[in-house]
KOLKESE-797227 format. One record per residue (C-alpha): residue in one letter; residue number from 0; x, y, z. Coordinates in Angstrom, 3 decimals, always signed. Layout:
// KOLKESE-797227
+------+-----+----------+----------+----------+
: rest :  nr :       c1 :       c2 :       c3 :
+------+-----+----------+----------+----------+
:    A : NUM :        X :        Y :        Z :
...
+------+-----+----------+----------+----------+
END
This chain:
// KOLKESE-797227
+------+-----+----------+----------+----------+
: rest :  nr :       c1 :       c2 :       c3 :
+------+-----+----------+----------+----------+
:    G :   0 :  -14.202 :  -16.860 :   +7.281 :
:    V :   1 :  -11.674 :  -14.046 :   +6.968 :
:    F :   2 :   -9.409 :  -15.011 :   +4.060 :
:    H :   3 :  -11.424 :  -18.008 :   +2.765 :
:    I :   4 :   -8.302 :  -20.087 :   +2.192 :
:    D :   5 :   -8.620 :  -23.057 :   +4.536 :
:    V :   6 :  -11.441 :  -25.568 :   +4.968 :
:    P :   7 :  -13.802 :  -24.854 :   +7.913 :
:    P :   8 :  -13.843 :  -27.450 :  +10.728 :
:    G :   9 :  -17.626 :  -27.976 :  +10.679 :
:    N :  10 :  -21.034 :  -26.392 :  +11.128 :
:    I :  11 :  -22.753 :  -24.809 :  +14.112 :
:    P :  12 :  -26.495 :  -24.937 :  +14.894 :
:    L :  13 :  -28.500 :  -21.912 :  +13.812 :
:    A :  14 :  -30.293 :  -21.908 :  +17.170 :
:    A :  15 :  -26.972 :  -21.472 :  +19.003 :
:    V :  16 :  -26.043 :  -18.608 :  +16.700 :
:    Q :  17 :  -29.350 :  -16.888 :  +17.371 :
:    E :  18 :  -28.690 :  -17.171 :  +21.104 :
:    M :  19 :  -25.260 :  -15.582 :  +20.639 :
:    Q :  20 :  -26.850 :  -12.724 :  +18.740 :
:    K :  21 :  -28.941 :  -11.897 :  +21.815 :
:    D :  22 :  -25.863 :  -11.540 :  +24.020 :
:    P :  23 :  -25.447 :   -7.893 :  +25.150 :
:    R :  24 :  -21.720 :   -8.046 :  +24.375 :
:    V :  25 :  -22.365 :   -8.650 :  +20.674 :
:    A :  26 :  -22.731 :   -5.567 :  +18.486 :
:    Q :  27 :  -23.150 :   -7.385 :  +15.180 :
:    L :  28 :  -23.216 :  -11.013 :  +14.072 :
:    I :  29 :  -22.822 :  -11.942 :  +10.413 :
:    P :  30 :  -23.683 :  -15.569 :   +9.555 :
:    I :  31 :  -21.615 :  -17.325 :   +6.891 :
:    S :  32 :  -22.582 :  -20.588 :   +5.211 :
:    L :  33 :  -20.137 :  -22.442 :   +2.974 :
:    G :  34 :  -20.309 :  -25.679 :   +1.054 :
:    D :  35 :  -20.422 :  -24.994 :   -2.681 :
:    T :  36 :  -18.215 :  -23.403 :   -5.311 :
:    F :  37 :  -18.412 :  -22.164 :   -8.881 :
:    R :  38 :  -15.299 :  -22.857 :  -10.953 :
:    G :  39 :  -13.186 :  -22.826 :   -7.813 :
:    F :  40 :  -14.712 :  -19.673 :   -6.312 :
:    R :  41 :  -16.618 :  -20.085 :   -3.057 :
:    I :  42 :  -20.343 :  -19.473 :   -2.875 :
:    V :  43 :  -20.969 :  -17.763 :   +0.463 :
:    G :  44 :  -24.395 :  -17.660 :   +2.030 :
:    T :  45 :  -24.623 :  -14.597 :   +4.237 :
:    T :  46 :  -26.407 :  -11.269 :   +4.710 :
:    P :  47 :  -25.839 :   -7.882 :   +3.014 :
:    A :  48 :  -23.952 :   -6.854 :   +6.164 :
:    Y :  49 :  -21.029 :   -9.058 :   +5.073 :
:    A :  50 :  -20.287 :   -6.988 :   +1.968 :
:    A :  51 :  -20.843 :   -3.790 :   +3.951 :
:    H :  52 :  -18.359 :   -5.006 :   +6.579 :
:    Y :  53 :  -15.609 :   -4.989 :   +3.926 :
:    G :  54 :  -16.796 :   -1.728 :   +2.386 :
:    A :  55 :  -17.578 :   -3.454 :   -0.920 :
:    Q :  56 :  -19.070 :   -1.264 :   -3.648 :
:    L :  57 :  -21.183 :   -2.270 :   -6.617 :
:    A :  58 :  -19.691 :   -1.843 :  -10.080 :
:    Q :  59 :  -22.787 :   -3.111 :  -11.889 :
:    G :  60 :  -26.302 :   -4.198 :  -11.026 :
:    A :  61 :  -27.923 :   -4.304 :   -7.605 :
:    P :  62 :  -27.846 :   -6.417 :   -4.415 :
:    W :  63 :  -29.917 :   -9.575 :   -4.192 :
:    T :  64 :  -33.525 :   -9.227 :   -3.070 :
:    Q :  65 :  -34.523 :  -12.892 :   -2.935 :
:    T :  66 :  -33.041 :  -16.354 :   -2.711 :
:    M :  67 :  -30.879 :  -17.773 :   -5.526 :
:    Q :  68 :  -29.693 :  -14.305 :   -6.497 :
:    T :  69 :  -25.997 :  -13.452 :   -6.172 :
:    L :  70 :  -23.368 :  -10.760 :   -6.105 :
:    V :  71 :  -20.075 :  -11.823 :   -7.682 :
:    G :  72 :  -16.641 :  -10.417 :   -6.870 :
:    A :  73 :  -14.516 :   -8.621 :   -9.441 :
:    Q :  74 :  -12.057 :  -11.514 :   -9.807 :
:    V :  75 :  -14.910 :  -13.988 :  -10.176 :
:    A :  76 :  -16.479 :  -11.917 :  -12.944 :
:    K :  77 :  -13.139 :  -11.511 :  -14.703 :
:    N :  78 :  -12.164 :  -15.195 :  -14.579 :
:    T :  79 :  -15.572 :  -16.720 :  -15.328 :
:    G :  80 :  -17.143 :  -14.080 :  -17.567 :
:    L :  81 :  -20.226 :  -13.790 :  -15.348 :
:    A :  82 :  -22.252 :  -10.612 :  -15.827 :
:    V :  83 :  -25.526 :   -9.213 :  -14.538 :
:    G :  84 :  -28.400 :  -11.419 :  -15.662 :
:    N :  85 :  -26.315 :  -14.564 :  -16.188 :
:    T :  86 :  -27.226 :  -17.831 :  -14.482 :
:    F :  87 :  -24.923 :  -20.576 :  -13.226 :
:    Y :  88 :  -24.922 :  -23.720 :  -11.093 :
:    G :  89 :  -22.880 :  -24.395 :   -7.994 :
:    S :  90 :  -20.744 :  -27.486 :   -7.431 :
:    H :  91 :  -20.871 :  -29.298 :   -4.109 :
:    G :  92 :  -17.811 :  -28.991 :   -1.884 :
:    L :  93 :  -15.052 :  -26.410 :   -1.563 :
:    G :  94 :  -12.692 :  -28.231 :   -3.899 :
:    G :  95 :  -14.741 :  -27.489 :   -6.998 :
:    T :  96 :  -14.859 :  -31.180 :   -8.016 :
:    G :  97 :  -18.189 :  -32.209 :   -6.458 :
:    H :  98 :  -21.448 :  -32.876 :   -8.270 :
:    V :  99 :  -23.286 :  -29.944 :   -9.810 :
:    H : 100 :  -26.579 :  -28.801 :   -8.272 :
:    G : 101 :  -28.226 :  -28.730 :  -11.691 :
:    D : 102 :  -31.743 :  -28.108 :  -10.388 :
:    F : 103 :  -30.890 :  -24.891 :   -8.587 :
:    P : 104 :  -29.608 :  -22.083 :  -10.851 :
:    Y : 105 :  -28.196 :  -18.898 :   -9.356 :
:    T : 106 :  -28.821 :  -15.554 :  -11.054 :
:    V : 107 :  -26.264 :  -12.744 :  -11.003 :
:    T : 108 :  -27.841 :   -9.457 :   -9.915 :
:    G : 109 :  -24.662 :   -7.454 :   -9.339 :
:    V : 110 :  -20.895 :   -7.344 :   -9.778 :
:    L : 111 :  -18.717 :   -5.879 :   -7.023 :
:    A : 112 :  -16.014 :   -3.329 :   -7.747 :
:    P : 113 :  -12.413 :   -4.484 :   -7.201 :
:    C : 114 :  -11.365 :   -3.924 :   -3.589 :
:    G : 115 :   -8.101 :   -5.867 :   -3.293 :
:    C : 116 :   -9.701 :   -7.951 :   -0.543 :
:    V : 117 :  -11.316 :  -11.346 :   -0.183 :
:    M : 118 :  -14.571 :  -10.014 :   -1.680 :
:    D : 119 :  -12.954 :  -10.153 :   -5.123 :
:    R : 120 :  -12.933 :  -13.973 :   -4.997 :
:    L : 121 :  -16.383 :  -14.671 :   -3.554 :
:    V : 122 :  -19.888 :  -15.281 :   -4.826 :
:    L : 123 :  -22.300 :  -13.830 :   -2.261 :
:    T : 124 :  -25.883 :  -14.933 :   -1.854 :
:    A : 125 :  -28.522 :  -15.118 :   +0.850 :
:    T : 126 :  -28.047 :  -17.766 :   +3.522 :
:    E : 127 :  -31.464 :  -19.104 :   +2.577 :
:    S : 128 :  -30.103 :  -19.888 :   -0.900 :
:    V : 129 :  -27.540 :  -22.307 :   +0.538 :
:    W : 130 :  -30.172 :  -23.938 :   +2.721 :
:    K : 131 :  -32.549 :  -24.259 :   -0.225 :
:    V : 132 :  -29.988 :  -25.986 :   -2.443 :
:    H : 133 :  -28.930 :  -28.548 :   +0.158 :
:    E : 134 :  -32.297 :  -29.140 :   +1.818 :
:    K : 135 :  -34.115 :  -29.745 :   -1.454 :
:    A : 136 :  -31.321 :  -32.068 :   -2.535 :
:    T : 137 :  -31.614 :  -34.258 :   +0.594 :
:    A : 138 :  -35.259 :  -33.994 :   +1.721 :
:    L : 139 :  -37.408 :  -36.967 :   +0.711 :
:    D : 140 :  -40.766 :  -35.439 :   +1.616 :
:    D : 141 :  -42.385 :  -32.502 :   +3.399 :
:    E : 142 :  -41.732 :  -34.088 :   +6.791 :
:    D : 143 :  -38.021 :  -34.320 :   +6.043 :
:    Q : 144 :  -38.094 :  -30.707 :   +4.902 :
:    K : 145 :  -39.559 :  -29.569 :   +8.233 :
:    I : 146 :  -36.945 :  -31.522 :  +10.177 :
:    L : 147 :  -34.141 :  -30.018 :   +8.108 :
:    E : 148 :  -35.516 :  -26.522 :   +8.682 :
:    Q : 149 :  -35.530 :  -27.121 :  +12.433 :
:    E : 150 :  -31.940 :  -28.398 :  +12.328 :
:    R : 151 :  -30.526 :  -25.676 :  +10.118 :
:    E : 152 :  -26.853 :  -24.839 :  +10.541 :
:    I : 153 :  -24.343 :  -22.289 :   +9.363 :
:    T : 154 :  -20.597 :  -22.682 :   +8.938 :
:    L : 155 :  -19.393 :  -19.797 :  +11.075 :
:    A : 156 :  -20.221 :  -16.297 :  +12.251 :
:    L : 157 :  -18.237 :  -13.083 :  +12.211 :
:    I : 158 :  -18.848 :  -11.150 :  +15.412 :
:    T : 159 :  -18.220 :   -7.501 :  +16.204 :
:    Y : 160 :  -18.100 :   -6.664 :  +19.905 :
:    K : 161 :  -19.479 :   -3.658 :  +21.708 :
:    S : 162 :  -16.358 :   -3.081 :  +23.805 :
:    P : 163 :  -12.715 :   -4.203 :  +24.072 :
:    L : 164 :  -13.617 :   -6.051 :  +27.268 :
:    A : 165 :  -16.267 :   -8.029 :  +25.402 :
:    A : 166 :  -13.663 :   -9.001 :  +22.807 :
:    V : 167 :  -11.716 :  -10.691 :  +25.618 :
:    T : 168 :  -14.509 :  -12.228 :  +27.686 :
:    F : 169 :  -16.934 :  -13.407 :  +25.005 :
:    P : 170 :  -14.569 :  -15.800 :  +23.147 :
:    R : 171 :  -13.555 :  -17.316 :  +26.487 :
:    F : 172 :  -17.232 :  -17.722 :  +27.363 :
:    I : 173 :  -17.932 :  -19.490 :  +24.066 :
:    N : 174 :  -14.929 :  -21.803 :  +24.354 :
:    T : 175 :  -15.652 :  -22.843 :  +27.942 :
:    T : 176 :  -19.461 :  -23.061 :  +28.069 :
:    T : 177 :  -20.454 :  -24.248 :  +24.590 :
:    E : 178 :  -19.379 :  -26.828 :  +22.037 :
:    M : 179 :  -18.483 :  -24.046 :  +19.616 :
:    Q : 180 :  -15.028 :  -22.619 :  +19.078 :
:    A : 181 :  -14.266 :  -18.896 :  +19.087 :
:    A : 182 :  -11.164 :  -17.532 :  +17.395 :
:    A : 183 :   -9.934 :  -13.935 :  +17.281 :
:    P : 184 :   -8.257 :  -13.204 :  +13.912 :
:    A : 185 :   -5.745 :  -10.805 :  +15.481 :
:    V : 186 :   -4.720 :  -13.391 :  +18.088 :
:    E : 187 :   -4.444 :  -16.174 :  +15.512 :
:    I : 188 :   -2.317 :  -14.029 :  +13.205 :
:    T : 189 :   -0.035 :  -13.182 :  +16.141 :
:    R : 190 :   +0.323 :  -16.894 :  +16.908 :
:    L : 191 :   +1.122 :  -17.587 :  +13.270 :
:    L : 192 :   +3.815 :  -14.914 :  +13.226 :
:    R : 193 :   +5.272 :  -16.355 :  +16.426 :
:    M : 194 :   +5.340 :  -19.814 :  +14.846 :
:    V : 195 :   +7.165 :  -18.586 :  +11.740 :
:    G : 196 :   +9.515 :  -16.480 :  +13.854 :
:    V : 197 :  +12.100 :  -19.282 :  +13.790 :
:    G : 198 :  +12.064 :  -19.183 :  +10.010 :
:    T : 199 :  +12.509 :  -15.422 :  +10.114 :
:    D : 200 :  +15.562 :  -15.820 :  +12.350 :
:    V : 201 :  +17.005 :  -18.356 :   +9.918 :
:    L : 202 :  +16.519 :  -15.913 :   +7.046 :
:    R : 203 :  +18.239 :  -13.186 :   +9.046 :
:    G : 204 :  +21.167 :  -15.494 :   +9.741 :
:    F : 205 :  +21.337 :  -16.392 :   +6.066 :
:    G : 206 :  +21.341 :  -12.681 :   +5.235 :
:    A : 207 :  +24.250 :  -12.121 :   +7.626 :
:    V : 208 :  +26.214 :  -14.908 :   +5.920 :
:    L : 209 :  +25.516 :  -13.327 :   +2.527 :
:    L : 210 :  +26.677 :   -9.958 :   +3.863 :
:    L : 211 :  +29.951 :  -11.428 :   +5.123 :
:    T : 212 :  +30.430 :  -13.219 :   +1.807 :
:    A : 213 :  +29.864 :   -9.961 :   -0.054 :
:    G : 214 :  +32.406 :   -8.212 :   +2.181 :
:    L : 215 :  +34.948 :  -10.956 :   +1.506 :
:    S : 216 :  +34.306 :  -10.644 :   -2.236 :
:    V : 217 :  +34.905 :   -6.885 :   -2.107 :
:    F : 218 :  +38.120 :   -7.464 :   -0.157 :
:    I : 219 :  +39.444 :  -10.005 :   -2.687 :
:    A : 220 :  +38.481 :   -7.806 :   -5.646 :
:    L : 221 :  +40.178 :   -4.717 :   -4.194 :
:    W : 222 :  +43.259 :   -6.645 :   -3.076 :
:    N : 223 :  +43.736 :   -8.058 :   -6.569 :
:    A : 224 :  +43.029 :   -4.654 :   -8.110 :
:    V : 225 :  +45.701 :   -2.981 :   -5.965 :
:    R : 226 :  +48.256 :   -5.660 :   -6.847 :
:    E : 227 :  +47.452 :   -5.475 :  -10.564 :
:    R : 228 :  +47.481 :   -1.666 :  -10.641 :
:    R : 229 :  +50.537 :   -1.064 :   -8.529 :
:    A : 230 :  +52.277 :   +0.585 :  -11.486 :
:    D : 231 :  +49.328 :   +2.920 :  -12.039 :
:    L : 232 :  +49.226 :   +3.814 :   -8.360 :
:    A : 233 :  +52.970 :   +4.426 :   -8.401 :
:    M : 234 :  +52.526 :   +6.748 :  -11.371 :
:    L : 235 :  +49.916 :   +8.694 :   -9.421 :
:    R : 236 :  +52.386 :   +9.037 :   -6.602 :
:    M : 237 :  +55.027 :  +10.301 :   -9.071 :
:    L : 238 :  +52.545 :  +12.873 :  -10.366 :
:    G : 239 :  +52.140 :  +14.280 :   -6.875 :
:    A : 240 :  +49.334 :  +12.259 :   -5.285 :
:    S : 241 :  +49.872 :  +11.762 :   -1.579 :
:    P : 242 :  +49.707 :   +8.317 :   +0.080 :
:    F : 243 :  +46.445 :   +9.392 :   +1.721 :
:    K : 244 :  +44.926 :  +10.264 :   -1.655 :
:    V : 245 :  +45.949 :   +6.928 :   -3.191 :
:    A : 246 :  +44.520 :   +5.026 :   -0.232 :
:    G : 247 :  +41.406 :   +7.202 :   -0.445 :
:    L : 248 :  +40.881 :   +6.194 :   -4.077 :
:    V : 249 :  +40.793 :   +2.543 :   -3.069 :
:    L : 250 :  +38.359 :   +3.325 :   -0.265 :
:    V : 251 :  +36.099 :   +5.389 :   -2.548 :
:    E : 252 :  +36.042 :   +2.548 :   -5.070 :
:    A : 253 :  +34.894 :   +0.175 :   -2.338 :
:    L : 254 :  +32.181 :   +2.577 :   -1.179 :
:    L : 255 :  +30.905 :   +3.053 :   -4.735 :
:    L : 256 :  +30.713 :   -0.706 :   -5.231 :
:    A : 257 :  +28.896 :   -1.083 :   -1.905 :
:    A : 258 :  +26.466 :   +1.748 :   -2.680 :
:    M : 259 :  +25.522 :   +0.295 :   -6.069 :
:    A : 260 :  +25.238 :   -3.248 :   -4.712 :
:    T : 261 :  +23.143 :   -2.151 :   -1.715 :
:    A : 262 :  +20.830 :   -0.020 :   -3.849 :
:    L : 263 :  +20.321 :   -2.848 :   -6.346 :
:    G : 264 :  +19.789 :   -5.338 :   -3.517 :
:    V : 265 :  +17.175 :   -3.207 :   -1.756 :
:    L : 266 :  +15.391 :   -2.431 :   -5.026 :
:    G : 267 :  +15.499 :   -6.090 :   -6.051 :
:    G : 268 :  +14.077 :   -7.133 :   -2.682 :
:    H : 269 :  +11.183 :   -4.699 :   -2.998 :
:    L : 270 :  +10.542 :   -5.794 :   -6.579 :
:    L : 271 :  +10.478 :   -9.468 :   -5.553 :
:    A : 272 :   +8.111 :   -8.652 :   -2.669 :
:    Q : 273 :   +5.851 :   -6.791 :   -5.103 :
:    L : 274 :   +5.783 :   -9.747 :   -7.508 :
:    V : 275 :   +4.922 :  -12.152 :   -4.683 :
:    G : 276 :   +2.330 :   -9.681 :   -3.366 :
:    S : 277 :   +0.722 :   -9.381 :   -6.808 :
:    W : 278 :   +0.472 :  -13.160 :   -7.034 :
:    L : 279 :   -1.005 :  -13.453 :   -3.533 :
:    Q : 280 :   -3.510 :  -10.708 :   -4.254 :
:    A : 281 :   -4.601 :  -12.376 :   -7.488 :
:    E : 282 :   -4.772 :  -15.902 :   -6.055 :
:    R : 283 :   -5.665 :  -15.310 :   -2.402 :
:    S : 284 :   -6.822 :  -11.664 :   -2.289 :
:    L : 285 :   -4.137 :  -10.847 :   +0.275 :
:    P : 286 :   -3.341 :   -7.142 :   -0.239 :
:    L : 287 :   +0.463 :   -7.222 :   +0.006 :
:    T : 288 :   +2.828 :   -4.768 :   -1.659 :
:    G : 289 :   +6.563 :   -4.367 :   -1.982 :
:    W : 290 :   +6.457 :   -0.602 :   -2.382 :
:    I : 291 :   +6.402 :   +0.263 :   +1.310 :
:    W : 292 :   +9.725 :   +1.817 :   +2.272 :
:    L : 293 :  +10.769 :   +1.808 :   +5.915 :
:    A : 294 :  +13.028 :   +4.341 :   +7.595 :
:    S : 295 :  +15.043 :   +1.443 :   +9.021 :
:    E : 296 :  +16.179 :   +0.536 :   +5.498 :
:    W : 297 :  +18.677 :   +3.390 :   +5.682 :
:    W : 298 :  +20.542 :   +1.201 :   +8.155 :
:    V : 299 :  +21.079 :   -1.280 :   +5.317 :
:    L : 300 :  +22.941 :   +1.384 :   +3.336 :
:    L : 301 :  +24.971 :   +2.302 :   +6.405 :
:    L : 302 :  +25.779 :   -1.341 :   +7.115 :
:    G : 303 :  +26.872 :   -1.806 :   +3.508 :
:    A : 304 :  +29.206 :   +1.189 :   +3.812 :
:    V : 305 :  +30.695 :   -0.174 :   +7.045 :
:    V : 306 :  +31.303 :   -3.611 :   +5.506 :
:    A : 307 :  +32.874 :   -1.996 :   +2.419 :
:    T : 308 :  +35.146 :   +0.158 :   +4.589 :
:    L : 309 :  +36.321 :   -2.853 :   +6.581 :
:    A : 310 :  +36.851 :   -4.859 :   +3.398 :
:    A : 311 :  +38.856 :   -2.018 :   +1.833 :
:    A : 312 :  +40.992 :   -1.304 :   +4.904 :
:    L : 313 :  +43.816 :   -3.741 :   +4.092 :
:    P : 314 :  +43.935 :   -2.986 :   +0.329 :
:    A : 315 :  +43.908 :   +0.759 :   +1.116 :
:    W : 316 :  +46.746 :   +0.265 :   +3.598 :
:    E : 317 :  +48.671 :   -1.659 :   +0.933 :
:    A : 318 :  +48.179 :   +1.233 :   -1.487 :
:    Y : 319 :  +49.185 :   +3.733 :   +1.206 :
:    R : 320 :  +52.522 :   +2.016 :   +1.944 :
:    L : 321 :  +53.377 :   +1.442 :   -1.720 :
:    D : 322 :  +57.151 :   +1.824 :   -2.302 :
:    V : 323 :  +57.262 :   +3.894 :   -5.481 :
:    T : 324 :  +61.061 :   +3.835 :   -5.939 :
:    T : 325 :  +61.404 :   +0.071 :   -5.653 :
:    L : 326 :  +58.439 :   -0.566 :   -7.925 :
:    L : 327 :  +59.672 :   +1.779 :  -10.700 :
:    N : 328 :  +63.215 :   +0.388 :  -10.509 :
:    H : 329 :  +61.823 :   -3.093 :  -11.134 :
:    R : 330 :  +59.890 :   -1.752 :  -14.118 :
+------+-----+----------+----------+----------+
END
């Protein structure tokens, strides 16, 4: 009901939802009915309050005023070519492979402006539209129709509470006194992050191994460079460079390598995050971006400098204690 990614567990009776709406702890209740799709995009039966809840704005047309009229999200319009005035038929099921409800055409009355949220991927219609499609498809006569109307259900409800205390007590009340299940999105997301925390720790450990490997690579490169350029370093000493200056050159080289590598690594990480975020936003309407820079990232640059300094310590010491006389005599 929030990201419209997973399959809902089942339906809840409309009568129970209406009782919840009367509870003084509930500020707003938005019914949501699922069950059909159009070319892979979910058809959501709801009220105009659902679009208002996400701050959705119209790009074209107007909201629905009667059943079987729809508002389509920006991504839906882009991928399917739907425009104001077009008609289409829904397919049964959320997988997009069910039979087509060919006797019940929907009419597009409006197209929503892009919002970078789940609204971009939804087809919104009145809850009564969903009931009409499925009741007419299953009712055998007028008596069946009346029974179905009395047993109407919705898939879920989004609830806004009147107070923080209600946000704590009401879900517990629902879970303990009814057959329905209440879930707080913030709590569920926190649980998800706690579950993937082990994976995050593994990634951090892998990053530490990569950092040590990079430090070892810098050490080997500088050590070989000092040994291969001993004659050049000796010449610098002959031209008046002090041992400290020669050792400093090796250290500066290491710091320059570390600075470039760290900058490229951080930029590459942000670019990769942006690419993944763009894909998630297009496919799942999850507004993620890689262009958020944290102050803590400066510690990455500092850590890179520390690793480079440690890696360059032994090569710099080798350059510092270079015996110029012996080296030139051998040359």
